[in-house]
N, CA, C and O atoms as a DFTB+ gen file, in Angstrom:
800 C
 N C O
     1  1      -1.377      84.176    -103.745
     2  2      -1.572      85.665    -103.669
     3  2      -0.222      86.400    -103.940
     4  3       0.777      86.057    -103.308
     5  1      -0.174      87.245    -104.721
     6  2       1.042      87.929    -105.068
     7  2       1.557      88.913    -103.883
     8  3       0.812      89.689    -103.286
     9  1       2.820      88.774    -103.657
    10  2       3.304      89.628    -102.666
    11  2       4.001      90.808    -103.361
    12  3       3.799      90.981    -104.563
    13  1       4.790      91.611    -102.688
    14  2       5.303      92.774    -103.440
    15  2       6.517      92.369    -104.278
    16  3       7.269      91.442    -103.973
    17  1       6.648      93.173    -105.401
    18  2       7.792      93.048    -106.205
    19  2       8.052      94.308    -106.900
    20  3       7.193      95.188    -106.844
    21  1       9.177      94.504    -107.573
    22  2       9.553      95.708    -108.136
    23  2       8.995      95.928    -109.643
    24  3       9.071      95.032    -110.483
    25  1       8.501      97.037    -109.876
    26  2       8.210      97.419    -111.281
    27  2       9.145      98.353    -111.803
    28  3       9.769      99.082    -111.032
    29  1       9.314      98.406    -113.089
    30  2      10.346      99.381    -113.563
    31  2       9.884      99.881    -114.920
    32  3       9.146      99.224    -115.654
    33  1      10.376     101.117    -115.215
    34  2      10.182     101.663    -116.516
    35  2      11.473     102.446    -116.927
    36  3      12.104     103.123    -116.115
    37  1      11.823     102.310    -118.240
    38  2      13.036     102.888    -118.734
    39  2      12.755     103.814    -119.983
    40  3      12.002     103.437    -120.879
    41  1      13.360     104.984    -120.007
    42  2      13.209     105.825    -121.125
    43  2      14.655     106.067    -121.724
    44  3      15.483     106.748    -121.117
    45  1      14.908     105.491    -122.913
    46  2      16.235     105.593    -123.550
    47  2      16.107     106.730    -124.517
    48  3      15.204     106.791    -125.352
    49  1      17.065     107.645    -124.366
    50  2      17.133     108.801    -125.265
    51  2      18.313     108.504    -126.272
    52  3      19.258     107.779    -125.961
    53  1      18.203     109.052    -127.373
    54  2      19.248     108.973    -128.353
    55  2      20.567     109.463    -127.841
    56  3      20.592     110.557    -127.276
    57  1      21.685     108.754    -127.982
    58  2      22.916     109.176    -127.506
    59  2      24.061     108.489    -128.316
    60  3      23.822     108.039    -129.437
    61  1      25.240     108.409    -127.786
    62  2      26.263     107.751    -128.529
    63  2      27.445     107.359    -127.575
    64  3      27.595     107.831    -126.448
    65  1      28.257     106.445    -128.164
    66  2      29.488     106.023    -127.367
    67  2      30.398     107.221    -127.389
    68  3      30.409     108.012    -128.332
    69  1      31.199     107.338    -126.272
    70  2      32.185     108.372    -126.158
    71  2      33.565     107.844    -125.792
    72  3      33.760     106.718    -125.332
    73  1      34.539     108.782    -126.044
    74  2      35.934     108.457    -125.712
    75  2      36.190     108.220    -124.267
    76  3      35.544     108.824    -123.411
    77  1      37.108     107.364    -123.972
    78  2      37.527     107.169    -122.609
    79  2      38.028     108.409    -121.898
    80  3      38.901     109.099    -122.425
    81  1      37.510     108.714    -120.726
    82  2      37.938     109.876    -120.059
    83  2      37.479     109.782    -118.548
    84  3      36.764     108.826    -118.247
    85  1      37.795     110.604    -117.676
    86  2      37.386     110.428    -116.297
    87  2      35.837     110.237    -116.101
    88  3      35.029     110.849    -116.799
    89  1      35.487     109.403    -115.169
    90  2      34.080     109.065    -114.992
    91  2      33.363     110.413    -114.622
    92  3      33.889     111.290    -113.937
    93  1      32.129     110.472    -115.148
    94  2      31.323     111.774    -114.956
    95  2      30.856     111.713    -113.452
    96  3      31.109     110.763    -112.711
    97  1      30.184     112.772    -113.106
    98  2      29.656     112.931    -111.696
    99  2      28.573     111.766    -111.552
   100  3      28.090     111.188    -112.525
   101  1      28.281     111.520    -110.358
   102  2      27.384     110.377    -109.977
   103  2      25.971     110.671    -110.570
   104  3      25.630     111.766    -111.017
   105  1      25.206     109.572    -110.517
   106  2      23.890     109.618    -111.052
   107  2      23.004     110.655    -110.197
   108  3      23.023     110.658    -108.966
   109  1      22.277     111.474    -110.919
   110  2      21.365     112.369    -110.270
   111  2      20.057     111.555    -109.831
   112  3      19.258     111.105    -110.652
   113  1      19.931     111.419    -108.461
   114  2      18.861     110.552    -107.965
   115  2      17.788     111.378    -107.248
   116  3      18.073     112.283    -106.464
   117  1      16.538     111.016    -107.561
   118  2      15.362     111.599    -106.837
   119  2      14.421     110.468    -106.368
   120  3      14.302     109.420    -107.003
   121  1      13.818     110.711    -105.321
   122  2      13.005     109.638    -104.708
   123  2      11.657     110.186    -104.222
   124  3      11.621     111.271    -103.642
   125  1      10.636     109.521    -104.427
   126  2       9.366     109.861    -103.816
   127  2       8.678     108.653    -103.270
   128  3       8.900     107.552    -103.775
   129  1       7.838     108.799    -102.242
   130  2       7.095     107.710    -101.538
   131  2       5.649     108.132    -101.419
   132  3       5.292     109.265    -101.097
   133  1       4.779     107.034    -101.731
   134  2       3.393     107.230    -101.512
   135  2       2.830     106.112    -100.734
   136  3       3.463     105.056    -100.722
   137  1       1.745     106.205    -100.098
   138  2       1.240     105.242     -99.238
   139  2      -0.310     104.983     -99.566
   140  3      -1.012     105.823    -100.130
   141  1      -0.746     103.758     -99.160
   142  2      -2.221     103.415     -99.200
   143  2      -2.580     102.847     -97.861
   144  3      -1.814     102.067     -97.295
   145  1      -3.708     103.209     -97.343
   146  2      -4.155     102.722     -95.962
   147  2      -4.807     101.274     -96.050
   148  3      -5.614     100.925     -96.913
   149  1      -4.345     100.534     -95.064
   150  2      -4.972      99.122     -95.005
   151  2      -5.560      98.921     -93.548
   152  3      -5.109      99.513     -92.567
   153  1      -6.575      98.058     -93.509
   154  2      -7.261      97.885     -92.194
   155  2      -7.528      96.410     -91.992
   156  3      -7.516      95.610     -92.927
   157  1      -7.759      96.093     -90.781
   158  2      -8.108      94.814     -90.361
   159  2      -7.906      94.527     -88.872
   160  3      -7.082      95.152     -88.205
   161  1      -8.699      93.540     -88.363
   162  2      -8.563      93.218     -86.966
   163  2      -7.477      92.277     -86.736
   164  3      -6.987      92.225     -85.607
   165  1      -7.018      91.489     -87.712
   166  2      -5.960      90.560     -87.506
   167  2      -4.874      90.741     -88.597
   168  3      -5.029      91.494     -89.559
   169  1      -3.749      89.985     -88.376
   170  2      -2.773      90.070     -89.481
   171  2      -3.233      89.527     -90.803
   172  3      -2.886      90.058     -91.859
   173  1      -4.025      88.454     -90.750
   174  2      -4.562      87.849     -91.963
   175  2      -5.497      88.821     -92.644
   176  3      -5.481      88.927     -93.870
   177  1      -6.314      89.538     -91.884
   178  2      -7.170      90.431     -92.425
   179  2      -6.436      91.570     -93.309
   180  3      -6.798      91.960     -94.419
   181  1      -5.265      92.034     -92.522
   182  2      -4.495      93.168     -93.222
   183  2      -3.825      92.584     -94.444
   184  3      -3.768      93.290     -95.451
   185  1      -3.322      91.395     -94.458
   186  2      -2.635      90.794     -95.699
   187  2      -3.647      90.708     -96.780
   188  3      -3.266      90.943     -97.927
   189  1      -4.958      90.383     -96.551
   190  2      -5.986      90.365     -97.526
   191  2      -6.267      91.697     -98.035
   192  3      -6.457      91.865     -99.240
   193  1      -6.310      92.737     -97.133
   194  2      -6.639      93.979     -97.543
   195  2      -5.552      94.670     -98.400
   196  3      -5.831      95.476     -99.288
   197  1      -4.324      94.308     -98.079
   198  2      -3.165      94.807     -98.916
   199  2      -3.260      94.161    -100.337
   200  3      -2.896      94.796    -101.327
   201  1      -3.737      92.933    -100.422
   202  2      -3.824      92.232    -101.727
   203  2      -4.898      92.920    -102.572
   204  3      -4.850      92.870    -103.801
   205  1      -5.913      93.593    -101.883
   206  2      -7.015      94.246    -102.584
   207  2      -6.638      95.658    -102.972
   208  3      -6.964      96.131    -104.061
   209  1      -5.945      96.325    -102.061
   210  2      -5.670      97.816    -102.272
   211  2      -4.344      98.133    -102.711
   212  3      -4.054      99.299    -102.977
   213  1      -3.435      97.114    -102.821
   214  2      -2.007      97.327    -103.276
   215  2      -1.875      97.980    -104.721
   216  3      -2.848      98.085    -105.467
   217  1      -0.748      98.358    -105.018
   218  2      -0.455      98.887    -106.360
   219  2      -0.473      97.814    -107.413
   220  3       0.048      96.724    -107.176
   221  1      -1.038      98.070    -108.543
   222  2      -1.253      97.107    -109.643
   223  2       0.043      96.620    -110.225
   224  3       0.986      97.367    -110.487
   225  1       0.031      95.298    -110.414
   226  2       1.207      94.584    -111.077
   227  2       0.637      93.916    -112.308
   228  3       0.178      92.781    -112.185
   229  1       0.625      94.516    -113.479
   230  2       0.066      93.965    -114.601
   231  2      -1.484      94.465    -114.608
   232  3      -1.854      95.490    -114.035
   233  1      -2.286      93.644    -115.299
   234  2      -3.749      94.023    -115.440
   235  2      -4.578      93.605    -114.342
   236  3      -5.544      94.299    -114.028
   237  1      -4.284      92.460    -113.674
   238  2      -5.160      91.868    -112.744
   239  2      -4.512      91.896    -111.308
   240  3      -5.125      92.321    -110.328
   241  1      -3.178      91.392    -111.256
   242  2      -2.526      91.225    -109.886
   243  2      -2.175      92.591    -109.194
   244  3      -2.027      93.638    -109.825
   245  1      -2.065      92.480    -107.928
   246  2      -1.701      93.591    -107.139
   247  2      -0.548      93.250    -106.267
   248  3      -0.497      92.103    -105.824
   249  1       0.465      94.177    -105.939
   250  2       1.467      93.917    -105.094
   251  2       1.131      94.601    -103.732
   252  3       0.267      95.474    -103.647
   253  1       1.887      94.139    -102.637
   254  2       1.685      94.739    -101.392
   255  2       2.521      95.968    -101.300
   256  3       2.068      96.940    -100.695
   257  1       3.769      96.012    -101.877
   258  2       4.647      97.194    -101.967
   259  2       5.273      97.134    -103.316
   260  3       5.313      96.100    -103.982
   261  1       5.789      98.348    -103.719
   262  2       6.359      98.310    -105.030
   263  2       7.419      99.415    -105.159
   264  3       7.260     100.509    -104.616
   265  1       8.504      99.108    -105.891
   266  2       9.590     100.035    -106.243
   267  2       9.575     100.243    -107.705
   268  3       9.896      99.336    -108.472
   269  1       9.204     101.433    -108.119
   270  2       9.208     101.721    -109.608
   271  2      10.422     102.654    -109.849
   272  3      10.670     103.573    -109.068
   273  1      11.173     102.396    -110.947
   274  2      12.226     103.352    -111.247
   275  2      12.308     103.548    -112.692
   276  3      11.923     102.685    -113.479
   277  1      12.849     104.770    -113.087
   278  2      12.994     105.250    -114.401
   279  2      14.312     106.032    -114.556
   280  3      14.527     107.119    -114.021
   281  1      15.162     105.367    -115.339
   282  2      16.493     106.231    -115.689
   283  2      16.230     107.035    -116.921
   284  3      15.485     106.592    -117.795
   285  1      16.837     108.254    -117.030
   286  2      16.716     109.018    -118.164
   287  2      18.124     109.526    -118.531
   288  3      18.779     110.180    -117.719
   289  1      18.583     109.223    -119.756
   290  2      19.935     109.574    -120.199
   291  2      19.825     110.990    -120.684
   292  3      18.813     111.383    -121.264
   293  1      20.925     111.806    -120.436
   294  2      21.017     113.160    -120.831
   295  2      22.280     113.375    -121.638
   296  3      23.229     112.590    -121.630
   297  1      22.222     114.492    -122.331
   298  2      23.455     114.945    -123.187
   299  2      23.024     115.015    -124.657
   300  3      22.026     114.467    -125.127
   301  1      23.896     115.750    -125.303
   302  2      23.704     116.029    -126.807
   303  2      24.710     115.194    -127.580
   304  3      25.908     115.210    -127.299
   305  1      24.198     114.470    -128.553
   306  2      25.078     113.673    -129.501
   307  2      25.785     114.601    -130.528
   308  3      25.145     115.252    -131.353
   309  1      27.116     114.626    -130.435
   310  2      27.864     115.546    -131.353
   311  2      28.954     114.759    -132.166
   312  3      29.433     113.721    -131.709
   313  1      29.312     115.242    -133.308
   314  2      30.367     114.764    -134.135
   315  2      31.535     115.572    -133.977
   316  3      31.414     116.775    -134.209
   317  1      32.801     115.059    -133.572
   318  2      33.943     115.793    -133.611
   319  2      35.202     114.914    -134.035
   320  3      35.579     113.915    -133.424
   321  1      35.775     115.429    -135.146
   322  2      37.048     114.680    -135.648
   323  2      36.619     113.251    -136.075
   324  3      37.373     112.309    -135.828
   325  1      35.535     113.072    -136.652
   326  2      35.027     111.797    -137.124
   327  2      34.497     110.854    -136.008
   328  3      34.281     109.667    -136.250
   329  1      34.307     111.359    -134.878
   330  2      33.847     110.472    -133.639
   331  2      32.556     111.035    -133.165
   332  3      32.416     112.247    -133.006
   333  1      31.637     110.200    -132.943
   334  2      30.349     110.686    -132.319
   335  2      30.532     110.378    -130.858
   336  3      30.949     109.285    -130.476
   337  1      30.191     111.427    -129.999
   338  2      30.301     111.326    -128.602
   339  2      29.129     112.153    -128.048
   340  3      28.498     112.948    -128.746
   341  1      28.862     111.900    -126.663
   342  2      27.883     112.643    -125.949
   343  2      28.487     113.822    -125.313
   344  3      29.454     113.643    -124.573
   345  1      28.036     114.996    -125.511
   346  2      28.449     116.172    -124.851
   347  2      27.619     116.338    -123.518
   348  3      26.389     116.296    -123.553
   349  1      28.284     116.520    -122.395
   350  2      27.596     116.628    -121.147
   351  2      26.742     115.435    -120.805
   352  3      25.547     115.604    -120.562
   353  1      27.283     114.250    -120.772
   354  2      26.416     113.044    -120.543
   355  2      26.000     113.019    -119.033
   356  3      26.600     113.682    -118.188
   357  1      24.981     112.246    -118.762
   358  2      24.469     112.080    -117.322
   359  2      23.253     111.235    -117.427
   360  3      22.617     111.044    -118.464
   361  1      22.999     110.758    -116.278
   362  2      21.769     109.848    -116.043
   363  2      20.996     110.385    -114.848
   364  3      21.572     110.556    -113.774
   365  1      19.744     110.646    -115.004
   366  2      18.890     110.970    -113.947
   367  2      17.988     109.772    -113.665
   368  3      17.381     109.193    -114.565
   369  1      17.922     109.420    -112.370
   370  2      17.208     108.137    -111.972
   371  2      16.111     108.659    -110.961
   372  3      16.436     109.290    -109.956
   373  1      14.847     108.380    -111.260
   374  2      13.794     108.644    -110.307
   375  2      13.201     107.350    -109.797
   376  3      12.792     106.508    -110.597
   377  1      13.143     107.171    -108.522
   378  2      12.694     106.068    -107.863
   379  2      11.400     106.380    -107.087
   380  3      11.381     107.348    -106.328
   381  1      10.374     105.633    -107.242
   382  2       9.048     105.871    -106.507
   383  2       8.731     104.583    -105.770
   384  3       8.640     103.493    -106.334
   385  1       8.560     104.797    -104.399
   386  2       8.201     103.640    -103.552
   387  2       6.649     103.785    -103.237
   388  3       6.105     104.873    -103.049
   389  1       6.024     102.594    -103.204
   390  2       4.655     102.543    -102.730
   391  2       4.495     101.541    -101.609
   392  3       4.642     100.333    -101.798
   393  1       4.192     102.067    -100.446
   394  2       3.961     101.235     -99.265
   395  2       2.639     101.228     -98.633
   396  3       1.936     102.230     -98.756
   397  1       2.197     100.160     -97.936
   398  2       1.033     100.200     -97.176
   399  2       1.261     100.944     -95.834
   400  3       2.355     101.016     -95.274
   401  1       0.124     101.479     -95.388
   402  2       0.243     102.128     -94.031
   403  2      -0.974     101.600     -93.211
   404  3      -2.113     101.697     -93.668
   405  1      -0.743     101.089     -92.097
   406  2      -1.745     100.451     -91.229
   407  2      -2.611     101.594     -90.564
   408  3      -2.102     102.612     -90.095
   409  1      -3.864     101.349     -90.569
   410  2      -4.845     102.273     -90.002
   411  2      -4.480     102.461     -88.454
   412  3      -4.167     101.521     -87.723
   413  1      -4.558     103.722     -88.073
   414  2      -4.270     103.984     -86.628
   415  2      -5.207     103.330     -85.662
   416  3      -4.890     103.162     -84.484
   417  1      -6.386     102.951     -86.167
   418  2      -7.313     102.277     -85.299
   419  2      -6.984     100.664     -84.954
   420  3      -7.675      99.991     -84.189
   421  1      -5.939     100.234     -85.581
   422  2      -5.537      98.820     -85.375
   423  2      -5.230      98.574     -83.982
   424  3      -4.854      99.485     -83.244
   425  1      -5.382      97.329     -83.577
   426  2      -5.073      96.895     -82.159
   427  2      -3.646      97.025     -81.948
   428  3      -2.865      96.762     -82.862
   429  1      -3.198      97.460     -80.661
   430  2      -1.844      97.799     -80.345
   431  2      -0.951      96.591     -80.664
   432  3       0.126      96.792     -81.227
   433  1      -1.357      95.286     -80.319
   434  2      -0.532      94.157     -80.588
   435  2      -0.302      93.957     -82.086
   436  3       0.773      93.531     -82.507
   437  1      -1.350      94.278     -82.902
   438  2      -1.150      94.105     -84.372
   439  2      -0.231      95.292     -84.814
   440  3       0.637      95.093     -85.665
   441  1      -0.402      96.460     -84.275
   442  2       0.508      97.531     -84.608
   443  2       2.001      97.224     -84.275
   444  3       2.925      97.663     -84.959
   445  1       2.163      96.461     -83.210
   446  2       3.608      96.120     -82.863
   447  2       4.141      95.208     -83.921
   448  3       5.260      95.430     -84.382
   449  1       3.364      94.114     -84.377
   450  2       3.866      93.231     -85.328
   451  2       3.986      93.942     -86.655
   452  3       4.848      93.525     -87.429
   453  1       3.230      94.962     -87.016
   454  2       3.310      95.661     -88.158
   455  2       4.603      96.444     -88.320
   456  3       5.179      96.580     -89.400
   457  1       5.014      96.949     -87.157
   458  2       6.276      97.743     -87.144
   459  2       7.440      96.888     -87.734
   460  3       8.216      97.316     -88.588
   461  1       7.485      95.650     -87.200
   462  2       8.528      94.764     -87.761
   463  2       8.321      94.399     -89.193
   464  3       9.273      94.326     -89.969
   465  1       7.117      94.174     -89.545
   466  2       6.766      93.788     -90.923
   467  2       7.088      94.851     -91.865
   468  3       7.720      94.541     -92.875
   469  1       6.726      96.117     -91.667
   470  2       6.974      97.114     -92.585
   471  2       8.508      97.510     -92.701
   472  3       8.989      97.964     -93.740
   473  1       9.200      97.302     -91.581
   474  2      10.661      97.476     -91.646
   475  2      11.264      96.502     -92.537
   476  3      12.160      96.852     -93.305
   477  1      10.842      95.302     -92.496
   478  2      11.218      94.195     -93.447
   479  2      10.933      94.568     -94.941
   480  3      11.754      94.394     -95.842
   481  1       9.662      95.110     -95.111
   482  2       9.302      95.460     -96.494
   483  2      10.183      96.593     -97.020
   484  3      10.625      96.528     -98.167
   485  1      10.447      97.607     -96.238
   486  2      11.309      98.715     -96.604
   487  2      12.719      98.176     -96.877
   488  3      13.370      98.677     -97.794
   489  1      13.197      97.247     -96.180
   490  2      14.550      96.728     -96.511
   491  2      14.588      95.946     -97.800
   492  3      15.572      95.996     -98.537
   493  1      13.526      95.228     -98.072
   494  2      13.436      94.473     -99.347
   495  2      13.379      95.411    -100.447
   496  3      14.133      95.238    -101.404
   497  1      12.519      96.450    -100.419
   498  2      12.346      97.382    -101.512
   499  2      13.657      98.304    -101.674
   500  3      14.005      98.741    -102.771
   501  1      14.326      98.549    -100.518
   502  2      15.612      99.245    -100.569
   503  2      16.704      98.560    -101.357
   504  3      17.583      99.170    -101.965
   505  1      16.583      97.253    -101.300
   506  2      17.595      96.339    -102.058
   507  2      17.295      96.550    -103.575
   508  3      18.199      96.769    -104.381
   509  1      16.022      96.474    -103.909
   510  2      15.629      96.748    -105.323
   511  2      16.162      98.145    -105.786
   512  3      16.663      98.312    -106.898
   513  1      16.026      99.077    -104.910
   514  2      16.413     100.459    -105.308
   515  2      17.919     100.492    -105.497
   516  3      18.410     101.176    -106.395
   517  1      18.682      99.748    -104.647
   518  2      20.125      99.761    -104.764
   519  2      20.618      99.132    -106.083
   520  3      21.605      99.557    -106.684
   521  1      19.865      98.086    -106.496
   522  2      20.222      97.494    -107.857
   523  2      19.832      98.584    -108.980
   524  3      20.555      98.708    -109.968
   525  1      18.818      99.273    -108.831
   526  2      18.469     100.324    -109.913
   527  2      19.525     101.380    -109.904
   528  3      19.875     101.883    -110.972
   529  1      20.056     101.749    -108.769
   530  2      21.143     102.880    -108.721
   531  2      22.463     102.263    -109.336
   532  3      23.211     102.964    -110.017
   533  1      22.711     101.012    -109.093
   534  2      23.857     100.339    -109.736
   535  2      23.701     100.292    -111.230
   536  3      24.668     100.503    -111.962
   537  1      22.579     100.037    -111.668
   538  2      22.302     100.036    -113.122
   539  2      22.514     101.402    -113.781
   540  3      23.140     101.534    -114.832
   541  1      21.967     102.389    -113.113
   542  2      22.035     103.704    -113.618
   543  2      23.540     104.182    -113.602
   544  3      23.979     104.878    -114.517
   545  1      24.207     103.842    -112.680
   546  2      25.654     104.163    -112.689
   547  2      26.434     103.453    -113.846
   548  3      27.367     104.008    -114.426
   549  1      26.004     102.213    -114.141
   550  2      26.684     101.550    -115.203
   551  2      26.360     102.187    -116.632
   552  3      27.172     102.258    -117.554
   553  1      25.064     102.629    -116.664
   554  2      24.686     103.412    -117.827
   555  2      25.432     104.686    -118.003
   556  3      25.846     105.011    -119.116
   557  1      25.630     105.456    -116.892
   558  2      26.339     106.602    -116.861
   559  2      27.813     106.432    -117.321
   560  3      28.396     107.234    -118.051
   561  1      28.325     105.340    -116.831
   562  2      29.701     105.007    -117.150
   563  2      29.909     104.765    -118.701
   564  3      30.888     105.183    -119.317
   565  1      28.871     104.042    -119.256
   566  2      28.834     103.757    -120.706
   567  2      28.812     105.066    -121.471
   568  3      29.561     105.263    -122.427
   569  1      27.945     105.944    -121.032
   570  2      27.914     107.214    -121.669
   571  2      29.208     108.070    -121.667
   572  3      29.545     108.771    -122.622
   573  1      29.914     107.947    -120.490
   574  2      31.022     108.781    -120.265
   575  2      32.328     108.193    -120.848
   576  3      33.302     108.938    -120.951
   577  1      32.405     106.930    -121.228
   578  2      33.703     106.304    -121.464
   579  2      33.826     105.722    -122.869
   580  3      34.877     105.159    -123.174
   581  1      32.849     105.814    -123.725
   582  2      32.928     105.194    -125.005
   583  2      32.730     106.157    -126.109
   584  3      32.136     107.223    -125.953
   585  1      33.278     105.732    -127.312
   586  2      33.152     106.660    -128.548
   587  2      32.924     105.701    -129.722
   588  3      33.216     104.507    -129.651
   589  1      32.374     106.294    -130.838
   590  2      32.307     105.477    -131.981
   591  2      32.770     106.369    -133.215
   592  3      32.224     107.445    -133.462
   593  1      33.778     105.867    -133.948
   594  2      34.182     106.530    -135.111
   595  2      33.273     106.168    -136.316
   596  3      32.946     105.003    -136.543
   597  1      32.897     107.173    -137.044
   598  2      31.924     106.922    -138.111
   599  2      32.028     108.060    -139.160
   600  3      32.508     109.149    -138.846
   601  1      31.595     107.809    -140.347
   602  2      31.549     108.790    -141.442
   603  2      30.193     109.483    -141.459
   604  3      30.009     110.525    -142.088
   605  1      29.277     108.889    -140.768
   606  2      27.871     109.426    -140.654
   607  2      27.807     110.581    -139.699
   608  3      27.767     110.370    -138.487
   609  1      27.794     111.856    -140.224
   610  2      27.758     113.027    -139.440
   611  2      26.475     113.151    -138.599
   612  3      26.397     113.987    -137.699
   613  1      25.535     112.366    -138.882
   614  2      24.370     112.335    -137.980
   615  2      24.373     111.349    -136.921
   616  3      23.438     111.295    -136.123
   617  1      25.394     110.543    -136.862
   618  2      25.705     109.591    -135.770
   619  2      24.555     108.473    -135.733
   620  3      24.338     107.897    -134.667
   621  1      23.849     108.174    -136.829
   622  2      22.888     107.160    -136.753
   623  2      23.312     105.827    -136.232
   624  3      22.670     105.229    -135.368
   625  1      24.403     105.378    -136.777
   626  2      24.985     104.128    -136.373
   627  2      25.356     104.049    -134.819
   628  3      25.134     103.059    -134.124
   629  1      25.914     105.151    -134.403
   630  2      26.285     105.300    -133.023
   631  2      25.047     105.258    -132.054
   632  3      25.086     104.656    -130.981
   633  1      23.996     105.909    -132.489
   634  2      22.769     105.845    -131.802
   635  2      22.262     104.436    -131.670
   636  3      21.845     104.017    -130.591
   637  1      22.295     103.716    -132.740
   638  2      21.784     102.288    -132.624
   639  2      22.680     101.468    -131.686
   640  3      22.218     100.664    -130.875
   641  1      23.964     101.712    -131.841
   642  2      24.912     100.899    -131.033
   643  2      24.677     101.106    -129.532
   644  3      24.618     100.175    -128.729
   645  1      24.547     102.416    -129.216
   646  2      24.374     102.830    -127.782
   647  2      23.090     102.252    -127.307
   648  3      23.042     101.723    -126.197
   649  1      22.012     102.321    -128.102
   650  2      20.740     101.813    -127.735
   651  2      20.855     100.296    -127.459
   652  3      20.203      99.807    -126.536
   653  1      21.644      99.557    -128.211
   654  2      21.810      98.190    -128.081
   655  2      22.507      97.897    -126.724
   656  3      22.104      97.005    -125.977
   657  1      23.555      98.679    -126.446
   658  2      24.290      98.458    -125.194
   659  2      23.510      98.853    -124.026
   660  3      23.572      98.172    -123.002
   661  1      22.780      99.899    -124.094
   662  2      21.946     100.286    -122.974
   663  2      20.887      99.274    -122.685
   664  3      20.557      99.015    -121.528
   665  1      20.336      98.681    -123.758
   666  2      19.365      97.629    -123.625
   667  2      19.977      96.427    -122.859
   668  3      19.347      95.855    -121.970
   669  1      21.182      96.080    -123.221
   670  2      21.891      94.989    -122.577
   671  2      22.144      95.137    -121.132
   672  3      22.191      94.181    -120.359
   673  1      22.322      96.486    -120.765
   674  2      22.512      96.667    -119.257
   675  2      21.154      96.652    -118.565
   676  3      21.050      96.238    -117.410
   677  1      20.125      97.096    -119.258
   678  2      18.734      96.997    -118.728
   679  2      18.438      95.533    -118.458
   680  3      17.993      95.167    -117.370
   681  1      18.696      94.676    -119.489
   682  2      18.326      93.268    -119.393
   683  2      19.128      92.567    -118.271
   684  3      18.611      91.778    -117.480
   685  1      20.442      92.919    -118.268
   686  2      21.213      92.404    -117.105
   687  2      20.731      92.659    -115.755
   688  3      20.762      91.775    -114.899
   689  1      20.272      93.867    -115.520
   690  2      19.693      94.159    -114.235
   691  2      18.319      93.754    -113.970
   692  3      17.874      93.630    -112.829
   693  1      17.593      93.531    -115.126
   694  2      16.244      92.906    -114.921
   695  2      16.461      91.540    -114.430
   696  3      15.720      91.142    -113.531
   697  1      17.383      90.757    -114.899
   698  2      17.657      89.407    -114.515
   699  2      18.147      89.424    -113.031
   700  3      17.772      88.534    -112.267
   701  1      18.949      90.383    -112.627
   702  2      19.302      90.442    -111.282
   703  2      18.200      90.842    -110.312
   704  3      18.196      90.406    -109.161
   705  1      17.227      91.703    -110.787
   706  2      16.122      91.988    -109.906
   707  2      15.165      90.763    -109.658
   708  3      14.656      90.488    -108.571
   709  1      15.003      90.084    -110.812
   710  2      14.139      88.846    -110.703
   711  2      14.786      87.758    -109.896
   712  3      14.098      87.003    -109.210
   713  1      16.109      87.659    -109.963
   714  2      16.886      86.645    -109.161
   715  2      16.789      86.899    -107.770
   716  3      16.649      85.966    -106.980
   717  1      16.860      88.239    -107.350
   718  2      16.748      88.659    -106.030
   719  2      15.311      88.315    -105.463
   720  3      15.210      87.792    -104.353
   721  1      14.239      88.603    -106.205
   722  2      12.920      88.364    -105.745
   723  2      12.687      86.776    -105.636
   724  3      11.962      86.302    -104.762
   725  1      13.329      86.023    -106.550
   726  2      13.152      84.594    -106.419
   727  2      13.639      84.101    -105.117
   728  3      12.978      83.271    -104.493
   729  1      14.822      84.589    -104.646
   730  2      15.370      84.218    -103.397
   731  2      14.468      84.628    -102.236
   732  3      14.109      83.822    -101.378
   733  1      14.106      85.956    -102.246
   734  2      13.311      86.493    -101.236
   735  2      11.946      85.933    -101.128
   736  3      11.417      85.905    -100.017
   737  1      11.312      85.475    -102.186
   738  2       9.936      84.998    -102.159
   739  2       9.782      83.522    -102.091
   740  3       8.648      83.042    -102.114
   741  1      10.920      82.701    -102.001
   742  2      10.831      81.253    -101.862
   743  2      10.313      80.960    -100.537
   744  3      10.354      81.781     -99.621
   745  1       9.808      79.748    -100.429
   746  2       9.311      79.191     -99.170
   747  2      10.424      79.241     -98.044
   748  3      11.482      78.630     -98.193
   749  1      10.170      79.932     -96.997
   750  2      11.181      80.071     -95.972
   751  2      12.110      81.243     -96.224
   752  3      13.027      81.499     -95.443
   753  1      11.880      81.934     -97.285
   754  2      12.676      83.316     -97.600
   755  2      12.151      84.358     -96.702
   756  3      11.226      84.181     -95.908
   757  1      12.828      85.508     -96.884
   758  2      12.470      86.629     -96.062
   759  2      11.019      87.107     -96.162
   760  3      10.385      87.486     -95.177
   761  1      10.540      87.070     -97.373
   762  2       9.190      87.566     -97.637
   763  2       8.193      86.521     -96.795
   764  3       7.308      86.945     -96.052
   765  1       8.418      85.295     -96.980
   766  2       7.637      84.322     -96.267
   767  2       7.629      84.487     -94.774
   768  3       6.580      84.383     -94.139
   769  1       8.819      84.749     -94.186
   770  2       9.011      85.068     -92.836
   771  2       8.233      86.210     -92.391
   772  3       7.570      86.144     -91.356
   773  1       8.272      87.189     -93.065
   774  2       7.653      88.522     -92.761
   775  2       6.040      88.339     -92.623
   776  3       5.420      88.844     -91.687
   777  1       5.467      87.623     -93.574
   778  2       4.085      87.346     -93.692
   779  2       3.657      86.386     -92.508
   780  3       2.634      86.581     -91.851
   781  1       4.408      85.476     -92.322
   782  2       4.099      84.460     -91.250
   783  2       4.189      85.323     -89.851
   784  3       3.347      85.112     -88.979
   785  1       5.037      86.119     -89.690
   786  2       5.212      86.872     -88.467
   787  2       3.976      87.795     -88.258
   788  3       3.471      87.910     -87.142
   789  1       3.523      88.417     -89.293
   790  2       2.383      89.304     -89.338
   791  2       1.102      88.535     -88.988
   792  3       0.281      89.035     -88.219
   793  1       0.919      87.331     -89.541
   794  2      -0.261      86.680     -89.453
   795  2      -0.367      85.574     -88.308
   796  3      -1.363      84.861     -88.182
   797  1       0.638      85.508     -87.570
   798  2       0.698      84.458     -86.547
   799  2      -0.472      84.675     -85.466
   800  3      -0.592      83.895     -84.522
């Protein structure tokens, strides 16, 4: 049965490498949270209900909780003195969390175990979010510190080069997200401990 994992979406806008200069302002971060209600008389019932009601992961699987994030690059690509650079570069990062919420009708003992369970879930998802923020900062730094000299006044080559470097950052952090999940989801890992505590 799949447990929670992070989903991500990225929108790369055309931009370019810019000249070294002081780092730009921090990433503009926004966050939203949504919930779905789960029910059950026992911890096992609740886990099964989360597997039925949780956010989709692909076409068939469902997660118990999910962190979705989408960075958006900002700024205008301009040519100056033979160099393509981004004017007013920046990165906006939106993070959306999806968590289960236990029905208020649940048994008090189950509610007590749930409190510890959901705290662990939020810690796990928060670490995924922290990696996403690090990724966005690295993208922002790339926009703020590089430039490309070219004879193409439309900066076509610079656009392609930045897209390649942005994609490399994305792939680097995708590997890190998956590596984190692999550790957390292993037998005896934090995820396994949380589920066992809830279903004992």
